[in-house]
C-alpha positions, 0 to 999 in steps of 0.5 A: 378398378375403384368402384362406384359410390352413392352418397346419400343425402338424410336431414332428421331422423324424427317424428313430426307433426308435419313435414313439408319439406320431406326431410325426416326418416323416421327412427323406425324406418331409419332402423331398416333402411340401414338393414337394407343398405348393410344386406345390400353388398355396398360396403359402408364407406367415410366421406372423407374417402372420397378426397382422392384416387389414393383412399377411393373404395376399390369395391362400390360403396355407400356414403351416408350424409345429414344435412344442417344440425338437428338434436335429432342427429344426436338424439335418433341417428348417432347410437343407430348408426353405432349400432349398425356400424355404419359410417356417416358425416354431418354437416352442421349450419353453426347459426342453429348451433346451441339450440336455440331458434329454428331453422327458417323454413321450420319457423314458416311451418309453424307460423303459416301452417299451423293447425291444418284443417281437413282441407289442407292434409291434417298435416300431410300436406308436402311441397311436392304436392300443389297447395290447396289453400292460401296458407300453403300457397303463403308458405311457398311464396315465402320459402321462395322469398326468404331462400335467396336473401342473405341472412340480416335481411332474412331476419327481417322478412321473418320478423314481419313475418311474425308480427303479421302471425301475432306472434314472437321467434319459435323455440320449438323443442322438436326443431331446435338444432344441436347444442354445443355438447350434442355436437361434440357427443356425435363425434365419434373418430373413425365412425361420424363426422362433423363438416361445414354447412356456412354459418347460417345456411346461405344460398351463396351463389347468390351473395359477394365473394366477401359474403361467401367466403365469411359464411363458409370460413366462419361456419369452419372456425365455429366448429374447429372452437367446438370440437377442438379441431378441424373439419375437412368435408363440407356440403353446399345448402340446397346444393344445386347447380344453381347454388353454388359456382365454381368461385364458391368451390374455392373458397371451400378450398381455401377454407380448408375442405377436401371434399364438398357435396352437391345436390343432383342425383349420380354415382360418384366415382373416382373422376368426380370433383371431389368439391361436387360430389352428387347425392341421392336424397333418401326419403321417408321410406320403408325398407323395400321401398329403399332396397327397390330405389337402391336398385333403380340408382344402381341400374342408373335410373336416376 
């Protein structure tokens, strides 16, 4: 009988001064998490194995995925994955390739939440907690405003926010995306794979069909040019049921993707639609906390 598979979602392996979106796991804790996963009895599995029943693992497995394309995926995650012989797939939003600029949610943090006060938590606040200051509320409001916007409109709103903050576009080293050389170096055939994540990290369900196609295919084509081969795996930006549609999934298939990841917690099973695989988000947990969370997930407590 085919096994159940936990597909885990990461974003960053880094130490950040502030992380309001809860995207980062520190390198030390990531190393500990890999040790927990190796000892868990779950079979380390490549995402591509979930494309069909013919390649589906026979025992319970675990898949690691990373969204967005931060430089620290190459700088901090890759070496640890290789050392632990742990497969992973990295989904790249190609507009941030080249190491220029920041993802919009990071730029908002830099523009609106820099130099937090003691009341604000000295960088410890995150979006799962109620705001305690007008700046934190402004950050939440700006995230809600920018998230559904097409690329051009989003950039115009960012320009307005930059002007209000009296500055220009941020390009902090700690928040940059991969360079093209780092992207190529991140890949390791048979262990570390690259996948698509649109061009601009768009909320696809809010876009007309042709704009969705351009986001999905445009990102895939740029990755193919950089890598010298096509990519077959994809993840929907944001990834909830409100962020993509059945038509979006068809466009992803049309672009050549065989597997696509969503963002809702559950096991992937052989009967699961390979174009809407569930994923469980991993936070900056120490080893025992992840081990306890794995026990809950394996007991069906999502």
